[in-house]
C-alpha positions as a Markdown table, in Angstrom:
| # | Residue | x | y | z |
|---|---|---|---|---|
| 1 | Met | -69.6 | -8.7 | -47.6 |
| 2 | Lys | -66.3 | -10.4 | -48.8 |
| 3 | Ser | -67.4 | -10.0 | -52.7 |
| 4 | Leu | -68.2 | -6.5 | -52.2 |
| 5 | Ile | -64.9 | -5.6 | -50.4 |
| 6 | Ser | -63.0 | -7.3 | -53.2 |
| 7 | Ser | -64.7 | -5.3 | -56.2 |
| 8 | Ala | -62.8 | -2.3 | -57.1 |
| 9 | Met | -65.2 | 0.1 | -56.3 |
| 10 | Phe | -65.1 | -0.8 | -52.5 |
| 11 | Ser | -61.5 | -1.8 | -52.1 |
| 12 | Ser | -60.4 | 0.2 | -49.5 |
| 13 | Leu | -63.0 | -1.5 | -47.1 |
| 14 | Lys | -60.6 | -4.5 | -46.6 |
| 15 | Tyr | -58.8 | -2.3 | -44.3 |
| 16 | Gln | -60.4 | -2.9 | -40.9 |
| 17 | Asp | -59.7 | 0.5 | -39.4 |
| 18 | Phe | -60.7 | 2.3 | -42.5 |
| 19 | Arg | -63.8 | 0.2 | -42.2 |
| 20 | Met | -64.8 | 1.3 | -38.8 |
| 21 | Thr | -64.4 | 4.8 | -39.6 |
| 22 | Trp | -66.6 | 4.5 | -42.7 |
| 23 | Ile | -69.3 | 3.2 | -40.7 |
| 24 | Ser | -68.6 | 5.7 | -38.0 |
| 25 | Asn | -68.5 | 8.4 | -40.6 |
| 26 | Met | -71.9 | 7.4 | -42.2 |
| 27 | Leu | -73.7 | 7.0 | -38.9 |
| 28 | Ser | -72.1 | 10.4 | -37.9 |
| 29 | Gly | -73.5 | 12.0 | -41.2 |
| 30 | Cys | -76.7 | 10.6 | -40.6 |
| 31 | Ser | -76.8 | 12.2 | -37.0 |
| 32 | Tyr | -75.9 | 15.5 | -38.6 |
| 33 | Trp | -78.5 | 15.8 | -41.4 |
| 34 | Thr | -81.3 | 14.6 | -39.2 |
| 35 | Phe | -80.5 | 17.4 | -36.6 |
| 36 | Ser | -80.1 | 19.9 | -39.4 |
| 37 | Val | -83.3 | 19.3 | -41.0 |
| 38 | Gly | -85.2 | 18.6 | -37.9 |
| 39 | Leu | -83.9 | 21.8 | -36.2 |
| 40 | Ser | -84.4 | 23.8 | -39.5 |
| 41 | Trp | -88.0 | 22.8 | -39.5 |
| 42 | Leu | -88.6 | 23.5 | -36.1 |
| 43 | Ile | -87.3 | 26.8 | -36.3 |
| 44 | Leu | -89.3 | 27.6 | -39.7 |
| 45 | His | -92.3 | 26.4 | -38.1 |
| 46 | Glu | -91.9 | 28.4 | -34.9 |
| 47 | Thr | -90.9 | 31.6 | -36.5 |
| 48 | Gly | -92.3 | 31.6 | -39.9 |
| 49 | Asn | -89.1 | 32.9 | -41.9 |
| 50 | Ser | -86.1 | 31.5 | -43.3 |
| 51 | Thr | -83.9 | 34.5 | -41.7 |
| 52 | Asn | -83.9 | 32.5 | -38.3 |
| 53 | Val | -83.2 | 29.4 | -40.1 |
| 54 | Gly | -80.1 | 31.0 | -41.9 |
| 55 | Ile | -79.2 | 32.3 | -38.3 |
| 56 | Val | -79.3 | 28.8 | -36.6 |
| 57 | Ile | -77.1 | 27.5 | -39.4 |
| 58 | Phe | -74.7 | 30.1 | -39.6 |
| 59 | Ala | -74.0 | 29.5 | -35.9 |
| 60 | Ser | -73.5 | 25.6 | -36.8 |
| 61 | Met | -70.8 | 26.3 | -39.3 |
| 62 | Leu | -69.4 | 29.7 | -37.7 |
| 63 | Pro | -66.8 | 27.4 | -35.9 |
| 64 | Phe | -65.1 | 26.4 | -39.2 |
| 65 | Leu | -64.3 | 30.1 | -39.6 |
| 66 | Leu | -63.4 | 30.6 | -35.7 |
| 67 | Val | -61.9 | 27.3 | -34.6 |
| 68 | Ser | -60.4 | 25.6 | -37.8 |
| 69 | Pro | -56.8 | 26.6 | -37.2 |
| 70 | Phe | -56.9 | 25.4 | -33.6 |
| 71 | Ala | -58.7 | 22.5 | -34.6 |
| 72 | Gly | -55.9 | 21.7 | -36.9 |
| 73 | Tyr | -53.3 | 22.2 | -34.3 |
| 74 | Ile | -55.1 | 19.8 | -31.8 |
| 75 | Ser | -55.5 | 17.3 | -34.7 |
| 76 | Asp | -51.8 | 17.3 | -35.5 |
| 77 | Lys | -50.6 | 17.5 | -32.0 |
| 78 | Tyr | -52.6 | 14.8 | -30.0 |
| 79 | Asp | -53.3 | 11.4 | -31.2 |
| 80 | Arg | -55.9 | 11.7 | -33.6 |
| 81 | Lys | -58.3 | 8.4 | -32.8 |
| 82 | Ser | -58.4 | 9.8 | -29.1 |
| 83 | Val | -59.5 | 13.4 | -30.1 |
| 84 | Ala | -62.2 | 12.0 | -32.7 |
| 85 | Phe | -63.5 | 9.8 | -30.0 |
| 86 | Leu | -63.9 | 12.4 | -27.4 |
| 87 | Met | -65.6 | 14.8 | -30.2 |
| 88 | Tyr | -68.1 | 12.1 | -31.1 |
| 89 | Leu | -68.8 | 11.4 | -27.4 |
| 90 | Cys | -69.5 | 15.3 | -26.8 |
| 91 | Asn | -71.7 | 15.4 | -29.8 |
| 92 | Ser | -74.0 | 12.6 | -28.7 |
| 93 | Leu | -74.3 | 14.5 | -25.1 |
| 94 | Phe | -75.5 | 17.8 | -26.8 |
| 95 | Cys | -77.6 | 16.2 | -29.3 |
| 96 | Phe | -79.6 | 14.3 | -26.4 |
| 97 | Ile | -79.8 | 17.9 | -24.6 |
| 98 | Leu | -81.4 | 19.5 | -27.6 |
| 99 | Phe | -83.9 | 16.5 | -27.9 |
| 100 | Ile | -84.8 | 17.0 | -24.5 |
| 101 | Phe | -85.5 | 20.8 | -24.6 |
| 102 | Ser | -87.6 | 20.1 | -27.8 |
| 103 | Leu | -89.7 | 17.5 | -25.9 |
| 104 | Leu | -90.2 | 20.3 | -23.4 |
| 105 | Asn | -90.9 | 22.7 | -26.4 |
| 106 | Phe | -88.5 | 24.8 | -24.8 |
| 107 | Tyr | -86.3 | 26.2 | -27.8 |
| 108 | Pro | -85.9 | 29.8 | -27.5 |
| 109 | Leu | -83.9 | 31.1 | -30.5 |
| 110 | Phe | -80.7 | 32.2 | -28.4 |
| 111 | Leu | -80.5 | 28.7 | -26.9 |
| 112 | Val | -81.0 | 26.9 | -30.1 |
| 113 | Ile | -78.1 | 29.0 | -31.7 |
| 114 | Ser | -75.8 | 28.2 | -28.9 |
| 115 | Ile | -76.2 | 24.6 | -29.0 |
| 116 | Ala | -75.8 | 24.8 | -32.7 |
| 117 | Phe | -72.6 | 26.5 | -32.3 |
| 118 | Ile | -71.1 | 24.1 | -29.7 |
| 119 | Leu | -72.0 | 21.2 | -31.8 |
| 120 | Gly | -70.1 | 22.9 | -34.7 |
| 121 | Val | -67.2 | 23.4 | -32.7 |
| 122 | Phe | -67.2 | 19.6 | -32.1 |
| 123 | Arg | -67.6 | 19.1 | -35.6 |
| 124 | Thr | -64.8 | 21.4 | -36.4 |
| 125 | Ile | -62.2 | 19.8 | -34.6 |
| 126 | Gln | -63.6 | 16.2 | -35.6 |
| 127 | Glu | -63.6 | 16.4 | -39.4 |
| 128 | Pro | -59.8 | 17.2 | -39.8 |
| 129 | Thr | -59.0 | 14.8 | -37.5 |
| 130 | Val | -60.9 | 12.0 | -39.0 |
| 131 | Ser | -59.8 | 13.1 | -42.4 |
| 132 | Ser | -56.1 | 13.0 | -41.1 |
| 133 | Leu | -56.5 | 9.4 | -39.7 |
| 134 | Ile | -57.7 | 8.1 | -43.5 |
| 135 | Pro | -54.3 | 8.3 | -45.1 |
| 136 | Asn | -52.8 | 6.3 | -42.2 |
| 137 | Gln | -55.2 | 3.7 | -42.7 |
| 138 | Val | -55.1 | 2.6 | -46.4 |
| 139 | Pro | -51.9 | 2.4 | -49.2 |
| 140 | Lys | -51.4 | 5.8 | -51.0 |
| 141 | Glu | -52.7 | 4.0 | -53.8 |
| 142 | Asn | -56.2 | 3.2 | -52.4 |
| 143 | Leu | -56.5 | 7.0 | -51.1 |
| 144 | Leu | -58.8 | 8.4 | -53.9 |
| 145 | Asn | -61.0 | 5.1 | -53.1 |
| 146 | Ala | -61.0 | 5.6 | -49.6 |
| 147 | Ile | -61.7 | 9.3 | -49.7 |
| 148 | Thr | -64.5 | 9.1 | -52.2 |
| 149 | Leu | -66.3 | 6.2 | -50.1 |
| 150 | Asn | -65.8 | 8.4 | -47.2 |
| 151 | Ala | -67.5 | 11.2 | -49.1 |
| 152 | Ala | -70.1 | 9.0 | -50.2 |
| 153 | Thr | -71.2 | 8.3 | -46.6 |
| 154 | Arg | -70.7 | 11.7 | -45.6 |
| 155 | His | -72.8 | 13.1 | -48.1 |
| 156 | Gly | -75.1 | 9.9 | -48.7 |
| 157 | Ser | -75.9 | 9.8 | -45.1 |
| 158 | Arg | -78.6 | 12.6 | -45.9 |
| 159 | Phe | -80.4 | 9.7 | -48.0 |
| 160 | Phe | -79.7 | 6.9 | -45.1 |
| 161 | Gly | -80.5 | 9.2 | -42.3 |
| 162 | Leu | -83.5 | 10.6 | -43.7 |
| 163 | Leu | -84.7 | 7.5 | -45.2 |
| 164 | Ile | -85.1 | 6.0 | -41.7 |
| 165 | Gly | -86.2 | 9.4 | -40.1 |
| 166 | Thr | -88.4 | 10.7 | -42.5 |
| 167 | Pro | -91.3 | 8.2 | -42.5 |
| 168 | Phe | -91.9 | 8.9 | -38.7 |
| 169 | Ile | -92.6 | 12.4 | -39.2 |
| 170 | Gly | -96.2 | 11.9 | -40.3 |
| 171 | Leu | -97.1 | 10.2 | -36.5 |
| 172 | Asn | -98.9 | 11.7 | -34.0 |
| 173 | Ile | -96.6 | 10.9 | -31.0 |
| 174 | Leu | -93.8 | 13.6 | -31.7 |
| 175 | Asn | -93.8 | 16.3 | -34.1 |
| 176 | Gly | -91.4 | 16.0 | -37.4 |
| 177 | Gly | -88.5 | 18.0 | -36.0 |
| 178 | Gln | -88.5 | 16.1 | -32.7 |
| 179 | Phe | -88.3 | 12.7 | -34.1 |
| 180 | Leu | -85.3 | 13.8 | -36.4 |
| 181 | Leu | -83.7 | 15.2 | -33.1 |
| 182 | Leu | -84.4 | 11.9 | -31.5 |
| 183 | Phe | -82.9 | 10.0 | -34.5 |
| 184 | Ser | -80.0 | 12.5 | -34.6 |
| 185 | Phe | -79.0 | 11.4 | -31.2 |
| 186 | Leu | -79.4 | 7.6 | -31.7 |
| 187 | Phe | -77.0 | 7.8 | -34.9 |
| 188 | Gln | -74.6 | 9.9 | -33.1 |
| 189 | Ile | -74.3 | 7.5 | -29.8 |
| 190 | Val | -74.0 | 4.4 | -32.3 |
| 191 | Ser | -71.5 | 6.3 | -34.2 |
| 192 | Thr | -69.2 | 6.7 | -31.0 |
| 193 | Tyr | -68.9 | 3.0 | -30.5 |
| 194 | Phe | -67.5 | 2.1 | -33.9 |
| 195 | Ile | -64.8 | 5.2 | -33.6 |
| 196 | Phe | -64.0 | 3.8 | -30.3 |
| 197 | Lys | -62.9 | 0.6 | -32.1 |
| 198 | Ile | -60.4 | 2.2 | -34.3 |
| 199 | Lys | -56.7 | 1.4 | -33.3 |
| 200 | Thr | -54.9 | 3.4 | -35.9 |
| 201 | Lys | -52.0 | 5.6 | -34.1 |
| 202 | Ser | -51.6 | 8.9 | -35.7 |
| 203 | Val | -49.5 | 12.1 | -34.7 |
| 204 | Gly | -48.7 | 14.9 | -36.5 |
| 205 | Glu | -45.7 | 17.4 | -36.1 |
| 206 | Ser | -47.1 | 20.3 | -33.8 |
| 207 | Ala | -45.4 | 19.0 | -30.7 |
| 208 | Ser | -42.2 | 19.7 | -32.5 |
| 209 | Asp | -43.3 | 23.1 | -34.0 |
| 210 | Gly | -42.9 | 25.4 | -31.3 |
| 211 | Asp | -46.1 | 27.4 | -29.8 |
| 212 | Ile | -49.6 | 27.1 | -31.0 |
| 213 | Phe | -49.4 | 30.2 | -33.1 |
| 214 | Ser | -46.2 | 29.1 | -34.6 |
| 215 | Ser | -47.7 | 25.8 | -35.4 |
| 216 | Ile | -50.9 | 27.4 | -37.1 |
| 217 | Phe | -48.8 | 29.9 | -39.1 |
| 218 | Lys | -47.0 | 26.7 | -40.7 |
| 219 | Gly | -50.1 | 25.7 | -41.8 |
| 220 | Ile | -51.6 | 29.1 | -43.3 |
| 221 | Lys | -48.0 | 29.7 | -44.6 |
| 222 | Tyr | -48.2 | 26.3 | -46.6 |
| 223 | Ile | -51.4 | 27.0 | -48.1 |
| 224 | Tyr | -50.7 | 30.5 | -49.4 |
| 225 | Thr | -47.3 | 29.9 | -50.6 |
| 226 | Asn | -48.3 | 26.8 | -52.6 |
| 227 | Gly | -49.8 | 27.9 | -55.9 |
| 228 | Leu | -51.7 | 24.6 | -56.5 |
| 229 | Ile | -53.0 | 24.4 | -53.0 |
| 230 | Phe | -54.1 | 27.9 | -52.9 |
| 231 | Leu | -55.7 | 27.6 | -56.4 |
| 232 | Ile | -57.9 | 24.5 | -55.2 |
| 233 | Ile | -59.1 | 26.0 | -51.9 |
| 234 | Leu | -59.7 | 29.2 | -53.5 |
| 235 | Thr | -62.0 | 27.2 | -56.0 |
| 236 | Val | -63.6 | 25.1 | -53.0 |
| 237 | Ala | -64.5 | 28.4 | -51.6 |
| 238 | Phe | -66.2 | 29.8 | -54.4 |
| 239 | His | -68.2 | 26.6 | -55.0 |
| 240 | Cys | -69.1 | 26.6 | -51.4 |
| 241 | Ala | -70.4 | 30.3 | -51.5 |
| 242 | Phe | -72.6 | 30.1 | -54.4 |
| 243 | Val | -73.7 | 26.6 | -55.1 |
| 244 | Met | -73.8 | 24.6 | -51.6 |
| 245 | Ser | -75.0 | 27.4 | -49.3 |
| 246 | Tyr | -78.6 | 26.2 | -49.7 |
| 247 | Glu | -79.5 | 24.7 | -46.6 |
| 248 | Ser | -81.1 | 27.7 | -45.1 |
| 249 | Ile | -83.2 | 28.3 | -48.1 |
| 250 | Met | -84.1 | 24.7 | -48.8 |
| 251 | Pro | -87.1 | 24.8 | -46.3 |
| 252 | Ile | -88.5 | 27.8 | -47.5 |
| 253 | Phe | -88.4 | 26.1 | -51.3 |
| 254 | Ala | -90.1 | 23.0 | -49.7 |
| 255 | Asn | -92.9 | 25.2 | -48.3 |
| 256 | Glu | -93.3 | 27.6 | -51.0 |
| 257 | Gly | -92.2 | 25.5 | -54.3 |
| 258 | Leu | -93.6 | 22.3 | -53.0 |
| 259 | Asn | -96.6 | 23.3 | -50.8 |
| 260 | Asp | -95.0 | 21.1 | -48.2 |
| 261 | Asn | -96.7 | 22.1 | -44.7 |
| 262 | Thr | -95.4 | 18.8 | -42.6 |
| 263 | Gly | -91.7 | 19.0 | -43.4 |
| 264 | Lys | -91.9 | 15.6 | -45.5 |
| 265 | Phe | -91.2 | 17.1 | -48.7 |
| 266 | Leu | -88.0 | 18.7 | -47.1 |
| 267 | Gly | -86.8 | 15.5 | -45.9 |
| 268 | Tyr | -87.4 | 13.8 | -49.3 |
| 269 | Leu | -85.2 | 16.8 | -50.9 |
| 270 | Ile | -82.1 | 16.0 | -48.7 |
| 271 | Met | -82.6 | 12.3 | -49.2 |
| 272 | Met | -82.2 | 12.8 | -52.9 |
| 273 | Phe | -79.3 | 14.9 | -52.6 |
| 274 | Gly | -77.8 | 12.1 | -50.4 |
| 275 | Ala | -78.8 | 9.4 | -53.1 |
| 276 | Gly | -77.0 | 11.5 | -55.8 |
| 277 | Ser | -74.0 | 12.0 | -53.7 |
| 278 | Ile | -73.8 | 8.2 | -53.3 |
| 279 | Val | -73.9 | 7.6 | -56.8 |
| 280 | Gly | -71.6 | 10.1 | -58.1 |
| 281 | Asn | -69.1 | 9.3 | -55.7 |
| 282 | Leu | -69.3 | 5.5 | -56.2 |
| 283 | Met | -68.9 | 6.2 | -60.0 |
| 284 | Leu | -65.8 | 8.2 | -59.0 |
| 285 | Ser | -64.1 | 5.7 | -56.6 |
| 286 | Asn | -64.3 | 3.4 | -59.7 |
| 287 | Ala | -62.5 | 5.4 | -62.1 |
| 288 | Asn | -59.5 | 3.8 | -62.9 |
| 289 | Asn | -57.3 | 6.6 | -64.8 |
| 290 | Asn | -56.2 | 10.2 | -64.4 |
| 291 | Ser | -57.9 | 11.3 | -67.7 |
| 292 | Ile | -61.4 | 10.0 | -66.4 |
| 293 | Lys | -60.6 | 11.5 | -63.0 |
| 294 | Ser | -60.1 | 15.0 | -64.5 |
| 295 | Lys | -63.1 | 14.8 | -66.5 |
| 296 | Tyr | -65.2 | 14.3 | -63.6 |
| 297 | Phe | -63.9 | 17.4 | -62.2 |
| 298 | Val | -64.9 | 19.2 | -65.2 |
| 299 | Ile | -68.3 | 17.8 | -65.2 |
| 300 | Ser | -69.0 | 18.0 | -61.6 |
| 301 | Ala | -68.0 | 21.6 | -61.8 |
| 302 | Phe | -70.2 | 22.7 | -64.2 |
| 303 | Gly | -73.1 | 20.4 | -63.0 |
| 304 | Ser | -72.8 | 22.3 | -59.7 |
| 305 | Gly | -73.7 | 25.4 | -61.5 |
| 306 | Ile | -76.1 | 24.4 | -64.0 |
| 307 | Phe | -78.4 | 22.1 | -61.9 |
| 308 | Pro | -79.6 | 24.7 | -59.1 |
| 309 | Met | -80.4 | 27.1 | -62.1 |
| 310 | Met | -82.9 | 24.3 | -63.6 |
| 311 | Leu | -84.2 | 24.0 | -60.0 |
| 312 | Ser | -85.1 | 27.5 | -59.8 |
| 313 | Tyr | -87.7 | 26.9 | -62.5 |
| 314 | Ala | -89.2 | 23.7 | -60.8 |
| 315 | Gly | -91.7 | 25.7 | -58.7 |
| 316 | Phe | -93.5 | 27.0 | -61.9 |
| 317 | Leu | -94.9 | 23.6 | -62.5 |
| 318 | Asn | -98.1 | 22.1 | -61.1 |
| 319 | Gly | -99.2 | 18.8 | -59.0 |
| 320 | Asp | -96.9 | 16.1 | -58.8 |
| 321 | Leu | -94.7 | 17.1 | -61.7 |
| 322 | Val | -93.2 | 19.8 | -59.5 |
| 323 | Ile | -92.3 | 17.2 | -56.8 |
| 324 | Thr | -90.8 | 14.8 | -59.5 |
| 325 | Ile | -88.9 | 17.4 | -61.3 |
| 326 | Ser | -87.3 | 18.8 | -58.2 |
| 327 | Leu | -86.3 | 15.6 | -56.6 |
| 328 | Ser | -84.6 | 14.4 | -60.1 |
| 329 | Ile | -82.9 | 17.7 | -60.3 |
| 330 | Ile | -81.8 | 17.6 | -56.5 |
| 331 | Phe | -80.4 | 14.1 | -57.3 |
| 332 | Leu | -78.3 | 15.6 | -59.9 |
| 333 | Ile | -76.8 | 18.5 | -57.6 |
| 334 | Gly | -76.1 | 16.1 | -55.2 |
| 335 | Ala | -73.6 | 13.9 | -57.6 |
| 336 | Cys | -72.0 | 16.9 | -59.0 |
| 337 | Gln | -71.4 | 18.7 | -55.8 |
| 338 | Ser | -70.1 | 15.8 | -53.7 |
| 339 | Ser | -68.2 | 14.4 | -56.5 |
| 340 | Phe | -66.5 | 17.9 | -56.8 |
| 341 | Met | -65.8 | 18.4 | -53.2 |
| 342 | Ser | -64.0 | 14.6 | -53.2 |
| 343 | Leu | -61.8 | 15.4 | -55.9 |
| 344 | Thr | -60.4 | 18.6 | -54.4 |
| 345 | Thr | -60.1 | 16.6 | -51.0 |
| 346 | Thr | -58.2 | 13.9 | -52.7 |
| 347 | Met | -55.8 | 16.4 | -54.3 |
| 348 | Ile | -54.8 | 18.0 | -51.0 |
| 349 | Gln | -54.6 | 14.9 | -49.1 |
| 350 | Lys | -52.1 | 13.5 | -51.9 |
| 351 | Val | -49.7 | 16.6 | -51.9 |
| 352 | Val | -49.7 | 17.6 | -48.3 |
| 353 | Pro | -47.2 | 16.1 | -45.8 |
| 354 | Asp | -48.7 | 14.0 | -43.2 |
| 355 | Gly | -47.0 | 15.9 | -40.5 |
| 356 | Ile | -49.3 | 19.0 | -41.3 |
| 357 | Arg | -52.2 | 17.3 | -42.8 |
| 358 | Gly | -54.5 | 18.0 | -39.8 |
| 359 | Arg | -53.7 | 21.8 | -40.1 |
| 360 | Ile | -54.2 | 22.0 | -43.8 |
| 361 | Met | -57.3 | 20.0 | -43.7 |
| 362 | Ser | -58.7 | 22.1 | -41.0 |
| 363 | Leu | -57.6 | 25.4 | -43.1 |
| 364 | Tyr | -59.3 | 23.7 | -46.1 |
| 365 | Leu | -62.6 | 23.3 | -43.6 |
| 366 | Leu | -62.3 | 26.9 | -42.7 |
| 367 | His | -62.4 | 28.0 | -46.2 |
| 368 | Ala | -65.3 | 25.6 | -47.1 |
| 369 | Gly | -67.3 | 25.8 | -44.0 |
| 370 | Gly | -66.8 | 29.3 | -43.1 |
| 371 | Ile | -67.7 | 30.5 | -46.2 |
| 372 | Met | -71.0 | 28.3 | -46.2 |
| 373 | Ala | -71.8 | 29.9 | -42.9 |
| 374 | Phe | -71.8 | 33.4 | -44.2 |
| 375 | Gly | -73.4 | 32.2 | -47.4 |
| 376 | Asn | -76.3 | 30.2 | -45.5 |
| 377 | Leu | -76.7 | 33.5 | -43.4 |
| 378 | Ile | -77.0 | 35.8 | -46.4 |
| 379 | Leu | -79.0 | 33.6 | -48.5 |
| 380 | Gly | -81.5 | 32.6 | -45.8 |
| 381 | Asn | -82.3 | 36.3 | -45.6 |
| 382 | Met | -82.3 | 37.0 | -49.1 |
| 383 | Ala | -85.0 | 34.4 | -49.8 |
| 384 | Asp | -87.3 | 36.3 | -47.5 |
| 385 | Ile | -87.0 | 39.3 | -49.6 |
| 386 | Phe | -86.0 | 38.0 | -53.3 |
| 387 | Gly | -87.4 | 34.5 | -53.2 |
| 388 | Tyr | -85.5 | 31.1 | -53.6 |
| 389 | Ala | -86.0 | 31.2 | -57.3 |
| 390 | Trp | -83.6 | 34.3 | -58.0 |
| 391 | Leu | -81.0 | 33.0 | -55.7 |
| 392 | Phe | -80.6 | 29.4 | -57.3 |
| 393 | Arg | -80.3 | 31.2 | -60.6 |
| 394 | Leu | -77.7 | 34.1 | -59.9 |
| 395 | Thr | -75.6 | 31.9 | -57.5 |
| 396 | Gly | -75.5 | 29.3 | -60.1 |
| 397 | Ile | -74.4 | 31.7 | -62.8 |
| 398 | Ala | -71.9 | 33.2 | -60.7 |
| 399 | Phe | -70.2 | 29.9 | -60.0 |
| 400 | Leu | -70.2 | 29.1 | -63.8 |
| 401 | Ile | -68.5 | 32.5 | -64.5 |
| 402 | Tyr | -66.0 | 31.7 | -61.8 |
| 403 | Ile | -65.0 | 27.9 | -63.3 |
| 404 | Leu | -64.7 | 29.2 | -66.7 |
| 405 | Phe | -62.6 | 31.7 | -65.9 |
| 406 | Val | -60.1 | 29.7 | -64.0 |
| 407 | Leu | -60.1 | 27.0 | -67.0 |
| 408 | Ser | -59.6 | 29.4 | -69.6 |
| 409 | Thr | -57.0 | 31.5 | -67.9 |
| 410 | Gln | -55.2 | 28.9 | -65.4 |
| 411 | Arg | -54.1 | 26.2 | -68.5 |
| 412 | Arg | -51.6 | 24.7 | -66.0 |
| 413 | Phe | -54.2 | 23.9 | -63.4 |
| 414 | Lys | -56.3 | 21.0 | -65.5 |
| 415 | Ala | -52.6 | 19.4 | -66.2 |
| 416 | Asp | -52.0 | 19.5 | -62.4 |
| 417 | Ile | -55.2 | 17.5 | -61.8 |
| 418 | Ile | -54.5 | 15.0 | -64.1 |
| 419 | Ala | -51.1 | 14.5 | -62.8 |
| 420 | Ile | -52.3 | 14.6 | -59.0 |
| 421 | Leu | -55.2 | 12.5 | -59.2 |
């Protein structure tokens, strides 16, 4: 462990509180992805269409749009470690409740939507709170390393969570969705223990900013009057709208494109996305100069649009080749998309003052998660009408057009990226 921590790639892990946060985020991420895949498969299996999958995922992401401003206020007003611990604990409770309902084969759509929304509220408060803790746990020169390692756990948890959970899908004790919901609860309760061990004390400025709406407005004003921050968040919004809102159509891609009737290949697809995320973020964490980091930004942006377009053609292949090619492309999508999100997060974290960090990160999540909520709802519906292949192509092209426009017309943007990173 000591030799691992001493390497440049993992240098932030030498700080104990960040190490606890890192482990906790990994386990919480495993919980989320086993929950998301398990629930998506149960809904697809029960209802037979991806529209309902899209509705459930929309419900789980809608709090990013509705609750984020208030989540940022909470993150800046109260001790961030205490808030995070409470959210982890509540997540554990509701994951357990949903698992019990699945055992009873009692999961009417309205109940599932309600629990997905409640869990989304907890996650909406949890994420900016934990993100605001990290800059208080490591020196500024280690911030990119810490954020990319944190992103590697969050996105890479798709791999580790499903690596453990997916082999159990084929057993006859529980069905695949039920097994994944069980693992979701177990991952979450252990992650709660590690967040409890954190000692970092961190509080923002909300207490001195007047009433709640004045405090929230201060964060909103900062975003929309700071040209660089606004452009970064706008780019993240387009990225999430066009090329990261695929959760609702991955089950139907696995079912129709890969002839998957068990949910096992859906698990493998999410695993490979996670594996790509780990590799992409670890490569990024080892980048040692601003020029290389800015090149990663451009490569990850273009890869985020190109590889989904390539995936749209995988379903035309036959036999084992379609599975091999699909898993390989998903790996590349994971590497590009997670690296892109890590870079934009780092840029914002380096610019934003600590006193309003919770509000800014919650608004960042509002634009990212809120957009993804509607994106999954719309794409899940459209997949039943047009099929998954055309959606992969059109959304990939749309994001490429946007990123080409930004890089060609906002010449200072690239210079700012180099300067910040």
